[in-house]
HTML snippet that shows the backbone in 3Dmol.js (N, CA, C, O; Angstrom):
<script src="https://3Dmol.org/build/3Dmol-min.js"></script>
<div id="view" style="width:600px;height:400px;position:relative"></div>
<script>
const pdb = `
ATOM      1  N   MET A   1      29.626 -11.594 -12.529  1.00  0.00           N
ATOM      2  CA  MET A   1      28.656 -12.310 -13.232  1.00  0.00           C
ATOM      3  C   MET A   1      28.012 -13.399 -12.583  1.00  0.00           C
ATOM      4  O   MET A   1      27.023 -14.006 -12.995  1.00  0.00           O
ATOM      5  N   GLU A   2      28.778 -13.640 -11.323  1.00  0.00           N
ATOM      6  CA  GLU A   2      27.687 -14.662 -10.252  1.00  0.00           C
ATOM      7  C   GLU A   2      26.605 -14.585  -9.513  1.00  0.00           C
ATOM      8  O   GLU A   2      25.707 -15.302  -9.071  1.00  0.00           O
ATOM      9  N   ASN A   3      27.177 -12.857  -9.517  1.00  0.00           N
ATOM     10  CA  ASN A   3      26.111 -12.195  -9.222  1.00  0.00           C
ATOM     11  C   ASN A   3      25.190 -11.971  -9.408  1.00  0.00           C
ATOM     12  O   ASN A   3      24.271 -11.812  -8.606  1.00  0.00           O
ATOM     13  N   SER A   4      25.188 -11.858 -11.108  1.00  0.00           N
ATOM     14  CA  SER A   4      23.905 -11.728 -11.688  1.00  0.00           C
ATOM     15  C   SER A   4      23.334 -13.167 -11.949  1.00  0.00           C
ATOM     16  O   SER A   4      22.111 -13.255 -12.064  1.00  0.00           O
ATOM     17  N   GLN A   5      24.024 -14.197 -12.043  1.00  0.00           N
ATOM     18  CA  GLN A   5      22.665 -15.245 -11.865  1.00  0.00           C
ATOM     19  C   GLN A   5      22.123 -15.484 -10.873  1.00  0.00           C
ATOM     20  O   GLN A   5      21.033 -16.053 -10.817  1.00  0.00           O
ATOM     21  N   GLU A   6      23.289 -14.793  -9.149  1.00  0.00           N
ATOM     22  CA  GLU A   6      22.214 -15.376  -8.367  1.00  0.00           C
ATOM     23  C   GLU A   6      20.645 -14.455  -8.205  1.00  0.00           C
ATOM     24  O   GLU A   6      19.586 -14.921  -7.784  1.00  0.00           O
ATOM     25  N   ASN A   7      20.866 -13.224  -8.619  1.00  0.00           N
ATOM     26  CA  ASN A   7      19.790 -12.552  -8.681  1.00  0.00           C
ATOM     27  C   ASN A   7      18.846 -12.909  -9.817  1.00  0.00           C
ATOM     28  O   ASN A   7      17.876 -12.189 -10.049  1.00  0.00           O
ATOM     29  N   ASN A   8      19.104 -14.020 -10.546  1.00  0.00           N
ATOM     30  CA  ASN A   8      18.038 -13.871 -11.581  1.00  0.00           C
ATOM     31  C   ASN A   8      17.350 -15.308 -10.745  1.00  0.00           C
ATOM     32  O   ASN A   8      16.222 -15.597 -11.144  1.00  0.00           O
ATOM     33  N   SER A   9      17.852 -16.092  -9.786  1.00  0.00           N
ATOM     34  CA  SER A   9      17.479 -17.132  -9.894  1.00  0.00           C
ATOM     35  C   SER A   9      16.803 -16.993  -8.656  1.00  0.00           C
ATOM     36  O   SER A   9      16.059 -17.887  -8.252  1.00  0.00           O
ATOM     37  N   LYS A  10      17.111 -15.350  -7.656  1.00  0.00           N
ATOM     38  CA  LYS A  10      16.335 -15.179  -7.214  1.00  0.00           C
ATOM     39  C   LYS A  10      14.646 -14.615  -7.331  1.00  0.00           C
ATOM     40  O   LYS A  10      13.677 -14.863  -6.614  1.00  0.00           O
ATOM     41  N   PHE A  11      14.781 -13.797  -8.505  1.00  0.00           N
ATOM     42  CA  PHE A  11      13.744 -13.352  -9.307  1.00  0.00           C
ATOM     43  C   PHE A  11      13.092 -14.863  -9.670  1.00  0.00           C
ATOM     44  O   PHE A  11      12.136 -15.110  -8.934  1.00  0.00           O
ATOM     45  N   LYS A  12      13.271 -15.495 -10.245  1.00  0.00           N
ATOM     46  CA  LYS A  12      12.652 -17.070 -10.579  1.00  0.00           C
ATOM     47  C   LYS A  12      12.160 -17.935  -9.587  1.00  0.00           C
ATOM     48  O   LYS A  12      11.354 -18.853  -9.740  1.00  0.00           O
ATOM     49  N   LYS A  13      12.755 -17.534  -8.482  1.00  0.00           N
ATOM     50  CA  LYS A  13      12.117 -18.122  -7.281  1.00  0.00           C
ATOM     51  C   LYS A  13      11.200 -17.241  -6.713  1.00  0.00           C
ATOM     52  O   LYS A  13      10.519 -17.560  -5.738  1.00  0.00           O
ATOM     53  N   TRP A  14      11.133 -16.110  -7.281  1.00  0.00           N
ATOM     54  CA  TRP A  14       9.724 -15.192  -6.573  1.00  0.00           C
ATOM     55  C   TRP A  14       8.573 -15.260  -7.641  1.00  0.00           C
ATOM     56  O   TRP A  14       7.368 -15.049  -7.504  1.00  0.00           O
ATOM     57  N   PHE A  15       9.502 -15.714  -9.048  1.00  0.00           N
ATOM     58  CA  PHE A  15       8.261 -15.661  -9.951  1.00  0.00           C
ATOM     59  C   PHE A  15       7.114 -16.513  -9.811  1.00  0.00           C
ATOM     60  O   PHE A  15       5.931 -16.331 -10.101  1.00  0.00           O
ATOM     61  N   LYS A  16       8.124 -18.113  -8.974  1.00  0.00           N
ATOM     62  CA  LYS A  16       7.413 -19.263  -9.055  1.00  0.00           C
ATOM     63  C   LYS A  16       6.573 -19.236  -7.791  1.00  0.00           C
ATOM     64  O   LYS A  16       5.681 -20.059  -7.590  1.00  0.00           O
ATOM     65  N   ARG A  17       6.817 -18.482  -7.139  1.00  0.00           N
ATOM     66  CA  ARG A  17       5.938 -18.585  -5.881  1.00  0.00           C
ATOM     67  C   ARG A  17       4.683 -17.437  -6.199  1.00  0.00           C
ATOM     68  O   ARG A  17       3.506 -17.750  -6.021  1.00  0.00           O
ATOM     69  N   VAL A  18       5.002 -16.358  -6.588  1.00  0.00           N
ATOM     70  CA  VAL A  18       3.750 -15.952  -6.487  1.00  0.00           C
ATOM     71  C   VAL A  18       2.921 -15.892  -8.304  1.00  0.00           C
ATOM     72  O   VAL A  18       1.777 -15.447  -8.395  1.00  0.00           O
ATOM     73  N   GLY A  19       3.433 -16.227  -9.165  1.00  0.00           N
ATOM     74  CA  GLY A  19       3.085 -16.917 -10.536  1.00  0.00           C
ATOM     75  C   GLY A  19       2.572 -15.258 -10.957  1.00  0.00           C
ATOM     76  O   GLY A  19       2.893 -14.208 -10.400  1.00  0.00           O
ATOM     77  N   TRP A  20       1.447 -15.530 -12.433  1.00  0.00           N
ATOM     78  CA  TRP A  20       1.406 -14.450 -13.135  1.00  0.00           C
ATOM     79  C   TRP A  20       0.457 -13.426 -12.944  1.00  0.00           C
ATOM     80  O   TRP A  20       0.339 -12.340 -13.512  1.00  0.00           O
ATOM     81  N   ALA A  21      -0.584 -14.266 -11.519  1.00  0.00           N
ATOM     82  CA  ALA A  21      -1.891 -13.021 -11.071  1.00  0.00           C
ATOM     83  C   ALA A  21      -0.785 -11.867  -9.601  1.00  0.00           C
ATOM     84  O   ALA A  21      -1.050 -10.755  -9.144  1.00  0.00           O
ATOM     85  N   GLY A  22       0.434 -12.840  -9.289  1.00  0.00           N
ATOM     86  CA  GLY A  22       1.320 -11.642  -8.488  1.00  0.00           C
ATOM     87  C   GLY A  22       1.785 -10.456  -9.024  1.00  0.00           C
ATOM     88  O   GLY A  22       1.729  -9.253  -8.768  1.00  0.00           O
ATOM     89  N   PHE A  23       2.440 -11.466 -10.160  1.00  0.00           N
ATOM     90  CA  PHE A  23       3.368 -10.287 -11.153  1.00  0.00           C
ATOM     91  C   PHE A  23       2.115  -9.374 -11.677  1.00  0.00           C
ATOM     92  O   PHE A  23       2.196  -8.148 -11.611  1.00  0.00           O
ATOM     93  N   ALA A  24       1.380  -9.786 -12.007  1.00  0.00           N
ATOM     94  CA  ALA A  24       0.208  -8.725 -12.888  1.00  0.00           C
ATOM     95  C   ALA A  24      -0.406  -7.724 -11.785  1.00  0.00           C
ATOM     96  O   ALA A  24      -0.847  -6.663 -12.228  1.00  0.00           O
ATOM     97  N   PHE A  25      -0.499  -7.992 -10.102  1.00  0.00           N
ATOM     98  CA  PHE A  25      -1.274  -7.530  -9.462  1.00  0.00           C
ATOM     99  C   PHE A  25       0.030  -6.423  -8.802  1.00  0.00           C
ATOM    100  O   PHE A  25      -0.219  -5.253  -8.511  1.00  0.00           O
ATOM    101  N   PHE A  26       1.048  -6.886  -8.688  1.00  0.00           N
ATOM    102  CA  PHE A  26       2.542  -5.723  -8.151  1.00  0.00           C
ATOM    103  C   PHE A  26       2.615  -4.454  -9.941  1.00  0.00           C
ATOM    104  O   PHE A  26       2.457  -3.244 -10.109  1.00  0.00           O
ATOM    105  N   THR A  27       2.826  -5.234 -10.564  1.00  0.00           N
ATOM    106  CA  THR A  27       2.542  -4.056 -12.472  1.00  0.00           C
ATOM    107  C   THR A  27       1.408  -3.268 -12.507  1.00  0.00           C
ATOM    108  O   THR A  27       1.583  -2.095 -12.837  1.00  0.00           O
ATOM    109  N   ILE A  28       0.299  -3.629 -12.247  1.00  0.00           N
ATOM    110  CA  ILE A  28      -0.892  -2.762 -11.873  1.00  0.00           C
ATOM    111  C   ILE A  28      -0.656  -1.616 -10.724  1.00  0.00           C
ATOM    112  O   ILE A  28      -0.769  -0.394 -10.825  1.00  0.00           O
ATOM    113  N   LYS A  29      -0.283  -2.440  -9.574  1.00  0.00           N
ATOM    114  CA  LYS A  29      -0.457  -1.608  -8.614  1.00  0.00           C
ATOM    115  C   LYS A  29       0.385  -0.544  -8.491  1.00  0.00           C
ATOM    116  O   LYS A  29       0.013   0.488  -7.933  1.00  0.00           O
ATOM    117  N   GLY A  30       1.910  -0.730  -9.129  1.00  0.00           N
ATOM    118  CA  GLY A  30       2.947   0.470  -9.025  1.00  0.00           C
ATOM    119  C   GLY A  30       2.463   1.252 -10.178  1.00  0.00           C
ATOM    120  O   GLY A  30       2.681   2.453 -10.020  1.00  0.00           O
ATOM    121  N   LEU A  31       1.813   0.925 -11.405  1.00  0.00           N
ATOM    122  CA  LEU A  31       1.136   1.838 -12.204  1.00  0.00           C
ATOM    123  C   LEU A  31       0.326   2.694 -11.994  1.00  0.00           C
ATOM    124  O   LEU A  31       0.276   3.805 -12.523  1.00  0.00           O
ATOM    125  N   ILE A  32      -0.418   2.218 -11.153  1.00  0.00           N
ATOM    126  CA  ILE A  32      -1.371   2.959 -10.261  1.00  0.00           C
ATOM    127  C   ILE A  32      -1.330   3.857  -9.055  1.00  0.00           C
ATOM    128  O   ILE A  32      -2.256   4.437  -8.489  1.00  0.00           O
ATOM    129  N   TRP A  33       0.255   3.834  -8.732  1.00  0.00           N
ATOM    130  CA  TRP A  33       0.733   4.748  -7.851  1.00  0.00           C
ATOM    131  C   TRP A  33       1.462   5.894  -8.260  1.00  0.00           C
ATOM    132  O   TRP A  33       1.577   6.960  -7.654  1.00  0.00           O
ATOM    133  N   LEU A  34       2.139   5.422  -9.806  1.00  0.00           N
ATOM    134  CA  LEU A  34       2.596   6.461 -10.672  1.00  0.00           C
ATOM    135  C   LEU A  34       1.581   7.128 -10.731  1.00  0.00           C
ATOM    136  O   LEU A  34       1.515   8.038  -9.905  1.00  0.00           O
ATOM    137  N   VAL A  35       0.411   6.961 -11.694  1.00  0.00           N
ATOM    138  CA  VAL A  35      -0.397   7.584 -11.467  1.00  0.00           C
ATOM    139  C   VAL A  35      -1.108   8.890 -10.315  1.00  0.00           C
ATOM    140  O   VAL A  35      -1.255  10.091 -10.539  1.00  0.00           O
ATOM    141  N   ILE A  36      -1.403   8.191  -9.220  1.00  0.00           N
ATOM    142  CA  ILE A  36      -1.560   8.650  -8.295  1.00  0.00           C
ATOM    143  C   ILE A  36      -0.580  10.476  -7.853  1.00  0.00           C
ATOM    144  O   ILE A  36      -0.800  11.635  -7.501  1.00  0.00           O
ATOM    145  N   PHE A  37       0.535   9.504  -8.224  1.00  0.00           N
ATOM    146  CA  PHE A  37       1.619  10.699  -7.836  1.00  0.00           C
ATOM    147  C   PHE A  37       1.346  11.808  -8.965  1.00  0.00           C
ATOM    148  O   PHE A  37       1.070  12.941  -8.572  1.00  0.00           O
ATOM    149  N   TYR A  38       1.391  11.617  -9.996  1.00  0.00           N
ATOM    150  CA  TYR A  38       1.371  12.014 -11.267  1.00  0.00           C
ATOM    151  C   TYR A  38       0.532  12.968 -11.295  1.00  0.00           C
ATOM    152  O   TYR A  38       1.037  14.079 -11.454  1.00  0.00           O
ATOM    153  N   PHE A  39      -0.964  12.907 -11.159  1.00  0.00           N
ATOM    154  CA  PHE A  39      -2.421  13.645 -11.166  1.00  0.00           C
ATOM    155  C   PHE A  39      -2.191  14.485  -9.551  1.00  0.00           C
ATOM    156  O   PHE A  39      -2.443  15.688  -9.479  1.00  0.00           O
ATOM    157  N   GLY A  40      -1.799  13.870  -8.576  1.00  0.00           N
ATOM    158  CA  GLY A  40      -1.293  14.798  -7.386  1.00  0.00           C
ATOM    159  C   GLY A  40      -0.760  15.990  -7.382  1.00  0.00           C
ATOM    160  O   GLY A  40      -1.279  17.051  -7.038  1.00  0.00           O
ATOM    161  N   ALA A  41       0.618  15.720  -7.896  1.00  0.00           N
ATOM    162  CA  ALA A  41       1.315  16.589  -8.249  1.00  0.00           C
ATOM    163  C   ALA A  41       0.915  17.545  -8.945  1.00  0.00           C
ATOM    164  O   ALA A  41       0.705  18.583  -8.317  1.00  0.00           O
ATOM    165  N   ASP A  42       0.636  17.571 -10.628  1.00  0.00           N
ATOM    166  CA  ASP A  42      -0.504  18.388 -10.913  1.00  0.00           C
ATOM    167  C   ASP A  42      -1.627  19.094 -10.532  1.00  0.00           C
ATOM    168  O   ASP A  42      -2.118  20.081 -11.078  1.00  0.00           O
ATOM    169  N   THR A  43      -1.923  18.609  -9.726  1.00  0.00           N
ATOM    170  CA  THR A  43      -3.451  18.920  -9.163  1.00  0.00           C
ATOM    171  C   THR A  43      -3.011  20.144  -7.942  1.00  0.00           C
ATOM    172  O   THR A  43      -3.535  21.240  -7.744  1.00  0.00           O
ATOM    173  N   LEU A  44      -1.433  19.251  -6.983  1.00  0.00           N
ATOM    174  CA  LEU A  44      -1.366  20.564  -6.458  1.00  0.00           C
ATOM    175  C   LEU A  44      -0.458  21.594  -6.782  1.00  0.00           C
ATOM    176  O   LEU A  44      -0.239  22.476  -5.952  1.00  0.00           O
ATOM    177  N   GLN A  45       0.298  21.596  -8.277  1.00  0.00           N
ATOM    178  CA  GLN A  45       0.758  23.166  -8.715  1.00  0.00           C
ATOM    179  C   GLN A  45      -0.731  23.838  -9.275  1.00  0.00           C
ATOM    180  O   GLN A  45      -0.869  25.045  -9.474  1.00  0.00           O
ATOM    181  N   SER A  46      -1.752  22.877  -9.476  1.00  0.00           N
ATOM    182  CA  SER A  46      -3.041  23.947  -9.809  1.00  0.00           C
ATOM    183  C   SER A  46      -3.205  24.897  -8.744  1.00  0.00           C
ATOM    184  O   SER A  46      -3.022  26.106  -8.881  1.00  0.00           O
ATOM    185  N   CYS A  47      -3.530  24.365  -7.749  1.00  0.00           N
ATOM    186  CA  CYS A  47      -4.030  24.836  -6.681  1.00  0.00           C
ATOM    187  C   CYS A  47      -3.108  26.074  -6.050  1.00  0.00           C
ATOM    188  O   CYS A  47      -3.534  26.951  -5.298  1.00  0.00           O
ATOM    189  N   MET A  48      -1.679  25.928  -6.560  1.00  0.00           N
ATOM    190  CA  MET A  48      -0.518  26.909  -6.109  1.00  0.00           C
ATOM    191  C   MET A  48      -0.854  28.236  -6.734  1.00  0.00           C
ATOM    192  O   MET A  48      -0.518  29.311  -6.239  1.00  0.00           O
ATOM    193  N   LYS A  49      -1.661  28.073  -8.052  1.00  0.00           N
ATOM    194  CA  LYS A  49      -1.180  28.786  -9.002  1.00  0.00           C
ATOM    195  C   LYS A  49      -2.380  29.825  -8.611  1.00  0.00           C
ATOM    196  O   LYS A  49      -2.509  30.881  -9.231  1.00  0.00           O
TER     197      LYS A  49
END
`;
const viewer = $3Dmol.createViewer("view");
viewer.addModel(pdb, "pdb");
viewer.setStyle({}, {cartoon: {color: "spectrum"}});
viewer.zoomTo();
viewer.render();
</script>
């Protein structure tokens, strides 16, 4: 239980530091990388056929 509260406070401290703009940036960046890997793998599979 204590570890959960510690993680929660670390997240709150990080979030206050970067704010909404930082949170949105990292979320969008992560989604873009997922799309790149998905279409990259799809492209490689079609090249191998």
